[in-house]
TIKEBA-627079 format. One record per residue (C-alpha): z negated, y negated, x negated; residue in one letter. Coordinates in steps of 0.25 Angstrom, whole numbers, plus 2048, in hexadecimal, padded with zeros to 3 digits. Layout:
ZYXA...
END
This chain:
A35FA311EMA42F9A122PA43F9912FEA4FFA2135AA5CF9D13AKA64F9E146TA73F9F144FA7FFA414BFA8CFAB146VA97FAE152NA8DFAA15DGA81FB5157QA75FB1154EA70FB3145YA62FB013CYA61FAE12ETA53FA9126PA5DFA411ANA65F9B118NA73F9F118IA81F98116SA8CF9A11FLA92FA2114QA87FAC111DA88FAF122LA97FB111ELA93FBC114NA87FC211AYA92FC6128FA9CFC911EDAA7FC0122YAB2FBF11BNAB4FAF118SAC3FAE116SAC5FB5126LABDFAA12BLAB9F9D133VAAAF98134LAA5F8E13EEA98F8913DYA92F81147NA9FF7F14DNAA5F7B142FAB0F83139IAAAF8412BCAB1F8411DNAB0F90115KAACF85109KA9FF83111NA9AF90115WA90F92109DA8CF8410AKA89F85119IA7AF8C11DLA78F9012AIA6DF88130LA66F8C13ENA6EF8D14BCA7BF8C142DA88F9214AKA91F99143IAA0F9E147EAA8FA913EIAB6FAB143VABDFB513ATACBFB6138IAD2FC313AVAE1FC5137GAEAFCE13EGAF9FD1142G
END
């Protein structure tokens, strides 16, 4: 049985026993990917790489959603 990975999203701790990509994570939380900026381990992550980057143990992910208004 694979060991669970611990990772953080916006400061909150999560666990997964599976290999998941950043895109899988966004899909799971039902984020609209056209309205957000994703920071992965202190670096802004390009959207074209989200499906290629697998979440590893102790990764830190910050998701900032864009809100419009007037």
